[in-house]
PDB file of N, CA, C and O in Angstrom:
ATOM      1  N   UNK A   1      10.390  33.568   4.915  1.00  0.00           N
ATOM      2  CA  UNK A   1       9.350  32.565   5.080  1.00  0.00           C
ATOM      3  C   UNK A   1       9.992  31.203   4.865  1.00  0.00           C
ATOM      4  O   UNK A   1      10.773  31.018   3.933  1.00  0.00           O
ATOM      5  N   UNK A   2       9.661  30.257   5.727  1.00  0.00           N
ATOM      6  CA  UNK A   2      10.243  28.927   5.570  1.00  0.00           C
ATOM      7  C   UNK A   2       9.710  28.248   4.318  1.00  0.00           C
ATOM      8  O   UNK A   2       8.566  28.460   3.916  1.00  0.00           O
ATOM      9  N   UNK A   3      10.541  27.445   3.720  1.00  0.00           N
ATOM     10  CA  UNK A   3      10.176  26.787   2.465  1.00  0.00           C
ATOM     11  C   UNK A   3       8.997  25.829   2.664  1.00  0.00           C
ATOM     12  O   UNK A   3       8.148  25.702   1.782  1.00  0.00           O
ATOM     13  N   UNK A   4       8.945  25.161   3.811  1.00  0.00           N
ATOM     14  CA  UNK A   4       7.844  24.227   4.071  1.00  0.00           C
ATOM     15  C   UNK A   4       6.511  24.974   4.125  1.00  0.00           C
ATOM     16  O   UNK A   4       5.514  24.506   3.574  1.00  0.00           O
ATOM     17  N   UNK A   5       6.492  26.119   4.779  1.00  0.00           N
ATOM     18  CA  UNK A   5       5.273  26.931   4.854  1.00  0.00           C
ATOM     19  C   UNK A   5       4.881  27.443   3.472  1.00  0.00           C
ATOM     20  O   UNK A   5       3.705  27.423   3.108  1.00  0.00           O
ATOM     21  N   UNK A   6       5.866  27.900   2.706  1.00  0.00           N
ATOM     22  CA  UNK A   6       5.597  28.373   1.349  1.00  0.00           C
ATOM     23  C   UNK A   6       4.998  27.251   0.499  1.00  0.00           C
ATOM     24  O   UNK A   6       4.014  27.463  -0.209  1.00  0.00           O
ATOM     25  N   UNK A   7       5.596  26.055   0.572  1.00  0.00           N
ATOM     26  CA  UNK A   7       5.067  24.918  -0.194  1.00  0.00           C
ATOM     27  C   UNK A   7       3.638  24.599   0.202  1.00  0.00           C
ATOM     28  O   UNK A   7       2.804  24.337  -0.665  1.00  0.00           O
ATOM     29  N   UNK A   8       3.338  24.615   1.491  1.00  0.00           N
ATOM     30  CA  UNK A   8       1.990  24.331   1.966  1.00  0.00           C
ATOM     31  C   UNK A   8       1.003  25.367   1.424  1.00  0.00           C
ATOM     32  O   UNK A   8      -0.091  25.019   0.979  1.00  0.00           O
ATOM     33  N   UNK A   9       1.395  26.630   1.465  1.00  0.00           N
ATOM     34  CA  UNK A   9       0.494  27.677   0.964  1.00  0.00           C
ATOM     35  C   UNK A   9       0.307  27.579  -0.539  1.00  0.00           C
ATOM     36  O   UNK A   9      -0.806  27.770  -1.030  1.00  0.00           O
ATOM     37  N   UNK A  10       1.363  27.287  -1.279  1.00  0.00           N
ATOM     38  CA  UNK A  10       1.246  27.177  -2.734  1.00  0.00           C
ATOM     39  C   UNK A  10       0.395  25.985  -3.148  1.00  0.00           C
ATOM     40  O   UNK A  10      -0.285  26.047  -4.172  1.00  0.00           O
ATOM     41  N   UNK A  11       0.414  24.911  -2.384  1.00  0.00           N
ATOM     42  CA  UNK A  11      -0.404  23.739  -2.712  1.00  0.00           C
ATOM     43  C   UNK A  11      -1.884  24.069  -2.762  1.00  0.00           C
ATOM     44  O   UNK A  11      -2.646  23.376  -3.435  1.00  0.00           O
ATOM     45  N   UNK A  12      -2.306  25.112  -2.064  1.00  0.00           N
ATOM     46  CA  UNK A  12      -3.704  25.522  -2.098  1.00  0.00           C
ATOM     47  C   UNK A  12      -4.097  26.076  -3.462  1.00  0.00           C
ATOM     48  O   UNK A  12      -5.284  26.191  -3.770  1.00  0.00           O
ATOM     49  N   UNK A  13      -3.111  26.418  -4.275  1.00  0.00           N
ATOM     50  CA  UNK A  13      -3.368  27.032  -5.586  1.00  0.00           C
ATOM     51  C   UNK A  13      -3.068  26.093  -6.750  1.00  0.00           C
ATOM     52  O   UNK A  13      -2.935  26.540  -7.889  1.00  0.00           O
ATOM     53  N   UNK A  14      -2.960  24.797  -6.473  1.00  0.00           N
ATOM     54  CA  UNK A  14      -2.751  23.827  -7.541  1.00  0.00           C
ATOM     55  C   UNK A  14      -3.904  23.901  -8.530  1.00  0.00           C
ATOM     56  O   UNK A  14      -5.064  24.030  -8.139  1.00  0.00           O
ATOM     57  N   UNK A  15      -3.577  23.820  -9.807  1.00  0.00           N
ATOM     58  CA  UNK A  15      -4.529  23.883 -10.933  1.00  0.00           C
ATOM     59  C   UNK A  15      -5.160  25.262 -11.089  1.00  0.00           C
ATOM     60  O   UNK A  15      -6.177  25.404 -11.767  1.00  0.00           O
ATOM     61  N   UNK A  16      -4.561  26.284 -10.464  1.00  0.00           N
ATOM     62  CA  UNK A  16      -5.023  27.661 -10.626  1.00  0.00           C
ATOM     63  C   UNK A  16      -3.900  28.489 -11.224  1.00  0.00           C
ATOM     64  O   UNK A  16      -2.729  28.117 -11.151  1.00  0.00           O
ATOM     65  N   UNK A  17      -4.268  29.608 -11.812  1.00  0.00           N
ATOM     66  CA  UNK A  17      -3.275  30.453 -12.468  1.00  0.00           C
ATOM     67  C   UNK A  17      -2.583  31.345 -11.436  1.00  0.00           C
ATOM     68  O   UNK A  17      -3.237  31.999 -10.624  1.00  0.00           O
ATOM     69  N   UNK A  18      -1.254  31.361 -11.483  1.00  0.00           N
ATOM     70  CA  UNK A  18      -0.448  32.244 -10.637  1.00  0.00           C
ATOM     71  C   UNK A  18       0.573  32.945 -11.520  1.00  0.00           C
ATOM     72  O   UNK A  18       0.791  32.564 -12.670  1.00  0.00           O
ATOM     73  N   UNK A  19       1.195  33.982 -10.956  1.00  0.00           N
ATOM     74  CA  UNK A  19       2.262  34.701 -11.638  1.00  0.00           C
ATOM     75  C   UNK A  19       3.477  34.714 -10.720  1.00  0.00           C
ATOM     76  O   UNK A  19       3.361  34.978  -9.523  1.00  0.00           O
ATOM     77  N   UNK A  20       4.640  34.426 -11.290  1.00  0.00           N
ATOM     78  CA  UNK A  20       5.889  34.474 -10.516  1.00  0.00           C
ATOM     79  C   UNK A  20       6.883  35.377 -11.250  1.00  0.00           C
ATOM     80  O   UNK A  20       6.887  35.457 -12.479  1.00  0.00           O
ATOM     81  N   UNK A  21       7.716  36.046 -10.469  1.00  0.00           N
ATOM     82  CA  UNK A  21       8.789  36.858 -11.032  1.00  0.00           C
ATOM     83  C   UNK A  21      10.098  36.111 -10.844  1.00  0.00           C
ATOM     84  O   UNK A  21      10.460  35.716  -9.735  1.00  0.00           O
ATOM     85  N   UNK A  22      10.798  35.928 -11.957  1.00  0.00           N
ATOM     86  CA  UNK A  22      12.114  35.287 -11.945  1.00  0.00           C
ATOM     87  C   UNK A  22      13.056  36.244 -12.654  1.00  0.00           C
ATOM     88  O   UNK A  22      12.978  36.415 -13.870  1.00  0.00           O
ATOM     89  N   UNK A  23      13.936  36.862 -11.900  1.00  0.00           N
ATOM     90  CA  UNK A  23      14.789  37.889 -12.490  1.00  0.00           C
ATOM     91  C   UNK A  23      13.924  39.038 -12.987  1.00  0.00           C
ATOM     92  O   UNK A  23      13.138  39.601 -12.224  1.00  0.00           O
ATOM     93  N   UNK A  24      14.062  39.384 -14.251  1.00  0.00           N
ATOM     94  CA  UNK A  24      13.273  40.466 -14.861  1.00  0.00           C
ATOM     95  C   UNK A  24      12.005  39.963 -15.525  1.00  0.00           C
ATOM     96  O   UNK A  24      11.230  40.764 -16.048  1.00  0.00           O
ATOM     97  N   UNK A  25      11.771  38.651 -15.520  1.00  0.00           N
ATOM     98  CA  UNK A  25      10.649  38.054 -16.238  1.00  0.00           C
ATOM     99  C   UNK A  25       9.463  37.760 -15.312  1.00  0.00           C
ATOM    100  O   UNK A  25       9.635  37.278 -14.192  1.00  0.00           O
ATOM    101  N   UNK A  26       8.261  38.060 -15.806  1.00  0.00           N
ATOM    102  CA  UNK A  26       7.032  37.636 -15.143  1.00  0.00           C
ATOM    103  C   UNK A  26       6.482  36.451 -15.916  1.00  0.00           C
ATOM    104  O   UNK A  26       6.311  36.520 -17.133  1.00  0.00           O
ATOM    105  N   UNK A  27       6.208  35.372 -15.214  1.00  0.00           N
ATOM    106  CA  UNK A  27       5.699  34.153 -15.845  1.00  0.00           C
ATOM    107  C   UNK A  27       4.344  33.851 -15.243  1.00  0.00           C
ATOM    108  O   UNK A  27       4.215  33.708 -14.027  1.00  0.00           O
ATOM    109  N   UNK A  28       3.329  33.754 -16.096  1.00  0.00           N
ATOM    110  CA  UNK A  28       1.967  33.438 -15.659  1.00  0.00           C
ATOM    111  C   UNK A  28       1.591  32.085 -16.224  1.00  0.00           C
ATOM    112  O   UNK A  28       1.752  31.828 -17.417  1.00  0.00           O
ATOM    113  N   UNK A  29       1.088  31.222 -15.352  1.00  0.00           N
ATOM    114  CA  UNK A  29       0.688  29.902 -15.820  1.00  0.00           C
ATOM    115  C   UNK A  29      -0.084  29.161 -14.750  1.00  0.00           C
ATOM    116  O   UNK A  29      -0.267  29.655 -13.638  1.00  0.00           O
ATOM    117  N   UNK A  30      -0.535  27.969 -15.102  1.00  0.00           N
ATOM    118  CA  UNK A  30      -1.270  27.122 -14.179  1.00  0.00           C
ATOM    119  C   UNK A  30      -0.295  26.349 -13.316  1.00  0.00           C
ATOM    120  O   UNK A  30       0.598  25.679 -13.836  1.00  0.00           O
ATOM    121  N   UNK A  31      -0.453  26.432 -12.012  1.00  0.00           N
ATOM    122  CA  UNK A  31       0.422  25.718 -11.085  1.00  0.00           C
ATOM    123  C   UNK A  31       0.082  24.238 -11.125  1.00  0.00           C
ATOM    124  O   UNK A  31      -1.017  23.841 -10.736  1.00  0.00           O
ATOM    125  N   UNK A  32       1.010  23.424 -11.591  1.00  0.00           N
ATOM    126  CA  UNK A  32       0.785  21.990 -11.748  1.00  0.00           C
ATOM    127  C   UNK A  32       1.293  21.181 -10.567  1.00  0.00           C
ATOM    128  O   UNK A  32       0.678  20.184 -10.188  1.00  0.00           O
ATOM    129  N   UNK A  33       2.421  21.602  -9.975  1.00  0.00           N
ATOM    130  CA  UNK A  33       3.001  20.837  -8.858  1.00  0.00           C
ATOM    131  C   UNK A  33       3.916  21.743  -8.046  1.00  0.00           C
ATOM    132  O   UNK A  33       4.505  22.696  -8.557  1.00  0.00           O
ATOM    133  N   UNK A  34       4.013  21.413  -6.768  1.00  0.00           N
ATOM    134  CA  UNK A  34       4.916  22.096  -5.867  1.00  0.00           C
ATOM    135  C   UNK A  34       5.788  21.022  -5.224  1.00  0.00           C
ATOM    136  O   UNK A  34       5.287  20.130  -4.540  1.00  0.00           O
ATOM    137  N   UNK A  35       7.067  21.113  -5.446  1.00  0.00           N
ATOM    138  CA  UNK A  35       8.040  20.158  -4.888  1.00  0.00           C
ATOM    139  C   UNK A  35       8.867  20.883  -3.843  1.00  0.00           C
ATOM    140  O   UNK A  35       8.668  22.074  -3.602  1.00  0.00           O
ATOM    141  N   UNK A  36       9.794  20.168  -3.221  1.00  0.00           N
ATOM    142  CA  UNK A  36      10.575  20.751  -2.146  1.00  0.00           C
ATOM    143  C   UNK A  36      11.374  21.979  -2.594  1.00  0.00           C
ATOM    144  O   UNK A  36      11.426  22.982  -1.881  1.00  0.00           O
ATOM    145  N   UNK A  37      11.988  21.900  -3.765  1.00  0.00           N
ATOM    146  CA  UNK A  37      12.861  22.986  -4.219  1.00  0.00           C
ATOM    147  C   UNK A  37      12.409  23.697  -5.477  1.00  0.00           C
ATOM    148  O   UNK A  37      13.073  24.631  -5.925  1.00  0.00           O
ATOM    149  N   UNK A  38      11.295  23.278  -6.060  1.00  0.00           N
ATOM    150  CA  UNK A  38      10.859  23.893  -7.305  1.00  0.00           C
ATOM    151  C   UNK A  38       9.355  23.742  -7.469  1.00  0.00           C
ATOM    152  O   UNK A  38       8.706  22.962  -6.771  1.00  0.00           O
ATOM    153  N   UNK A  39       8.819  24.511  -8.414  1.00  0.00           N
ATOM    154  CA  UNK A  39       7.416  24.358  -8.785  1.00  0.00           C
ATOM    155  C   UNK A  39       7.312  24.195 -10.291  1.00  0.00           C
ATOM    156  O   UNK A  39       8.225  24.561 -11.031  1.00  0.00           O
ATOM    157  N   UNK A  40       6.194  23.645 -10.737  1.00  0.00           N
ATOM    158  CA  UNK A  40       5.975  23.400 -12.144  1.00  0.00           C
ATOM    159  C   UNK A  40       4.757  24.190 -12.581  1.00  0.00           C
ATOM    160  O   UNK A  40       3.673  24.046 -12.017  1.00  0.00           O
ATOM    161  N   UNK A  41       4.948  25.037 -13.604  1.00  0.00           N
ATOM    162  CA  UNK A  41       3.871  25.847 -14.181  1.00  0.00           C
ATOM    163  C   UNK A  41       3.672  25.439 -15.634  1.00  0.00           C
ATOM    164  O   UNK A  41       4.637  25.143 -16.339  1.00  0.00           O
ATOM    165  N   UNK A  42       2.419  25.424 -16.078  1.00  0.00           N
ATOM    166  CA  UNK A  42       2.119  25.257 -17.490  1.00  0.00           C
ATOM    167  C   UNK A  42       1.645  26.594 -18.004  1.00  0.00           C
ATOM    168  O   UNK A  42       0.627  27.131 -17.566  1.00  0.00           O
ATOM    169  N   UNK A  43       2.408  27.119 -18.944  1.00  0.00           N
ATOM    170  CA  UNK A  43       2.127  28.441 -19.506  1.00  0.00           C
ATOM    171  C   UNK A  43       1.437  28.271 -20.850  1.00  0.00           C
ATOM    172  O   UNK A  43       1.971  27.602 -21.735  1.00  0.00           O
ATOM    173  N   UNK A  44       0.265  28.861 -21.018  1.00  0.00           N
ATOM    174  CA  UNK A  44      -0.461  28.779 -22.282  1.00  0.00           C
ATOM    175  C   UNK A  44       0.060  29.819 -23.248  1.00  0.00           C
ATOM    176  O   UNK A  44       0.344  30.955 -22.869  1.00  0.00           O
ATOM    177  N   UNK A  45       0.181  29.417 -24.503  1.00  0.00           N
ATOM    178  CA  UNK A  45       0.594  30.334 -25.552  1.00  0.00           C
ATOM    179  C   UNK A  45      -0.575  30.455 -26.528  1.00  0.00           C
ATOM    180  O   UNK A  45      -1.015  29.464 -27.111  1.00  0.00           O
ATOM    181  N   UNK A  46      -1.061  31.656 -26.696  1.00  0.00           N
ATOM    182  CA  UNK A  46      -2.229  31.867 -27.554  1.00  0.00           C
ATOM    183  C   UNK A  46      -1.805  31.971 -29.009  1.00  0.00           C
ATOM    184  O   UNK A  46      -1.743  33.058 -29.584  1.00  0.00           O
ATOM    185  N   UNK A  47      -1.517  30.830 -29.579  1.00  0.00           N
ATOM    186  CA  UNK A  47      -1.201  30.771 -31.004  1.00  0.00           C
ATOM    187  C   UNK A  47      -2.297  29.981 -31.697  1.00  0.00           C
ATOM    188  O   UNK A  47      -3.279  29.577 -31.074  1.00  0.00           O
ATOM    189  N   UNK A  48      -2.126  29.772 -32.947  1.00  0.00           N
ATOM    190  CA  UNK A  48      -3.136  29.067 -33.734  1.00  0.00           C
ATOM    191  C   UNK A  48      -3.468  27.693 -33.158  1.00  0.00           C
ATOM    192  O   UNK A  48      -4.635  27.303 -33.117  1.00  0.00           O
ATOM    193  N   UNK A  49      -2.455  26.965 -32.717  1.00  0.00           N
ATOM    194  CA  UNK A  49      -2.677  25.610 -32.224  1.00  0.00           C
ATOM    195  C   UNK A  49      -2.750  25.529 -30.709  1.00  0.00           C
ATOM    196  O   UNK A  49      -2.777  24.428 -30.158  1.00  0.00           O
ATOM    197  N   UNK A  50      -2.782  26.656 -30.024  1.00  0.00           N
ATOM    198  CA  UNK A  50      -2.891  26.712 -28.570  1.00  0.00           C
ATOM    199  C   UNK A  50      -1.865  25.820 -27.882  1.00  0.00           C
ATOM    200  O   UNK A  50      -2.215  24.879 -27.170  1.00  0.00           O
ATOM    201  N   UNK A  51      -0.636  26.123 -28.101  1.00  0.00           N
ATOM    202  CA  UNK A  51       0.459  25.379 -27.490  1.00  0.00           C
ATOM    203  C   UNK A  51       0.585  25.747 -26.013  1.00  0.00           C
ATOM    204  O   UNK A  51       0.020  26.739 -25.554  1.00  0.00           O
ATOM    205  N   UNK A  52       1.330  24.934 -25.288  1.00  0.00           N
ATOM    206  CA  UNK A  52       1.644  25.263 -23.910  1.00  0.00           C
ATOM    207  C   UNK A  52       3.099  24.898 -23.634  1.00  0.00           C
ATOM    208  O   UNK A  52       3.671  24.020 -24.281  1.00  0.00           O
ATOM    209  N   UNK A  53       3.672  25.578 -22.676  1.00  0.00           N
ATOM    210  CA  UNK A  53       5.054  25.346 -22.264  1.00  0.00           C
ATOM    211  C   UNK A  53       5.027  24.969 -20.791  1.00  0.00           C
ATOM    212  O   UNK A  53       4.397  25.653 -19.985  1.00  0.00           O
ATOM    213  N   UNK A  54       5.704  23.890 -20.437  1.00  0.00           N
ATOM    214  CA  UNK A  54       5.841  23.516 -19.041  1.00  0.00           C
ATOM    215  C   UNK A  54       7.163  24.064 -18.532  1.00  0.00           C
ATOM    216  O   UNK A  54       8.222  23.808 -19.105  1.00  0.00           O
ATOM    217  N   UNK A  55       7.085  24.820 -17.452  1.00  0.00           N
ATOM    218  CA  UNK A  55       8.284  25.429 -16.875  1.00  0.00           C
ATOM    219  C   UNK A  55       8.529  24.870 -15.490  1.00  0.00           C
ATOM    220  O   UNK A  55       7.612  24.781 -14.673  1.00  0.00           O
ATOM    221  N   UNK A  56       9.764  24.495 -15.231  1.00  0.00           N
ATOM    222  CA  UNK A  56      10.185  24.088 -13.897  1.00  0.00           C
ATOM    223  C   UNK A  56      10.979  25.271 -13.337  1.00  0.00           C
ATOM    224  O   UNK A  56      11.991  25.672 -13.911  1.00  0.00           O
ATOM    225  N   UNK A  57      10.517  25.822 -12.222  1.00  0.00           N
ATOM    226  CA  UNK A  57      11.111  27.031 -11.663  1.00  0.00           C
ATOM    227  C   UNK A  57      11.627  26.746 -10.264  1.00  0.00           C
ATOM    228  O   UNK A  57      10.875  26.322  -9.386  1.00  0.00           O
ATOM    229  N   UNK A  58      12.907  26.979 -10.064  1.00  0.00           N
ATOM    230  CA  UNK A  58      13.550  26.767  -8.769  1.00  0.00           C
ATOM    231  C   UNK A  58      13.060  27.845  -7.802  1.00  0.00           C
ATOM    232  O   UNK A  58      13.092  29.032  -8.124  1.00  0.00           O
ATOM    233  N   UNK A  59      12.610  27.431  -6.628  1.00  0.00           N
ATOM    234  CA  UNK A  59      12.040  28.377  -5.665  1.00  0.00           C
ATOM    235  C   UNK A  59      13.019  29.476  -5.265  1.00  0.00           C
ATOM    236  O   UNK A  59      12.601  30.614  -5.050  1.00  0.00           O
ATOM    237  N   UNK A  60      14.289  29.170  -5.161  1.00  0.00           N
ATOM    238  CA  UNK A  60      15.268  30.188  -4.748  1.00  0.00           C
ATOM    239  C   UNK A  60      15.451  31.278  -5.799  1.00  0.00           C
ATOM    240  O   UNK A  60      16.004  32.333  -5.490  1.00  0.00           O
ATOM    241  N   UNK A  61      14.997  31.051  -7.045  1.00  0.00           N
ATOM    242  CA  UNK A  61      15.116  32.052  -8.095  1.00  0.00           C
ATOM    243  C   UNK A  61      13.900  32.969  -8.175  1.00  0.00           C
ATOM    244  O   UNK A  61      13.918  33.961  -8.903  1.00  0.00           O
ATOM    245  N   UNK A  62      12.844  32.643  -7.432  1.00  0.00           N
ATOM    246  CA  UNK A  62      11.610  33.431  -7.474  1.00  0.00           C
ATOM    247  C   UNK A  62      11.709  34.596  -6.499  1.00  0.00           C
ATOM    248  O   UNK A  62      12.027  34.411  -5.324  1.00  0.00           O
ATOM    249  N   UNK A  63      11.433  35.799  -6.998  1.00  0.00           N
ATOM    250  CA  UNK A  63      11.464  36.975  -6.131  1.00  0.00           C
ATOM    251  C   UNK A  63      10.074  37.469  -5.749  1.00  0.00           C
ATOM    252  O   UNK A  63       9.933  38.283  -4.836  1.00  0.00           O
ATOM    253  N   UNK A  64       9.045  36.980  -6.442  1.00  0.00           N
ATOM    254  CA  UNK A  64       7.677  37.463  -6.202  1.00  0.00           C
ATOM    255  C   UNK A  64       6.693  36.413  -6.693  1.00  0.00           C
ATOM    256  O   UNK A  64       6.896  35.803  -7.743  1.00  0.00           O
ATOM    257  N   UNK A  65       5.622  36.204  -5.925  1.00  0.00           N
ATOM    258  CA  UNK A  65       4.557  35.291  -6.332  1.00  0.00           C
ATOM    259  C   UNK A  65       3.219  36.009  -6.164  1.00  0.00           C
ATOM    260  O   UNK A  65       2.929  36.547  -5.095  1.00  0.00           O
ATOM    261  N   UNK A  66       2.407  36.015  -7.221  1.00  0.00           N
ATOM    262  CA  UNK A  66       1.062  36.591  -7.153  1.00  0.00           C
ATOM    263  C   UNK A  66       0.062  35.466  -7.351  1.00  0.00           C
ATOM    264  O   UNK A  66       0.140  34.713  -8.322  1.00  0.00           O
ATOM    265  N   UNK A  67      -0.879  35.359  -6.418  1.00  0.00           N
ATOM    266  CA  UNK A  67      -1.909  34.317  -6.487  1.00  0.00           C
ATOM    267  C   UNK A  67      -3.283  34.983  -6.518  1.00  0.00           C
ATOM    268  O   UNK A  67      -3.423  36.126  -6.083  1.00  0.00           O
ATOM    269  N   UNK A  68      -4.304  34.278  -7.030  1.00  0.00           N
ATOM    270  CA  UNK A  68      -5.652  34.868  -7.059  1.00  0.00           C
ATOM    271  C   UNK A  68      -6.236  34.971  -5.641  1.00  0.00           C
ATOM    272  O   UNK A  68      -5.884  34.199  -4.749  1.00  0.00           O
ATOM    273  N   UNK A  69      -7.115  35.921  -5.467  1.00  0.00           N
ATOM    274  CA  UNK A  69      -7.791  36.087  -4.163  1.00  0.00           C
ATOM    275  C   UNK A  69      -8.904  35.099  -3.995  1.00  0.00           C
ATOM    276  O   UNK A  69      -9.576  35.095  -2.963  1.00  0.00           O
TER     277      UNK A  69
END
């Protein structure tokens, strides 16, 4: 799939929760931005103070993307 088409499709899911596979890890978070070569996810951590982690993920490292229906 071309990167431009992938970026266009992912932009439809901005501010929604998605899951991506990077290597052996599954990362679930809110899609904050889609750039040419990477995307930005905010991952919530259910701790006492409800922290969050912002992850920048290079598109070429992603092997799987799950989006809501």
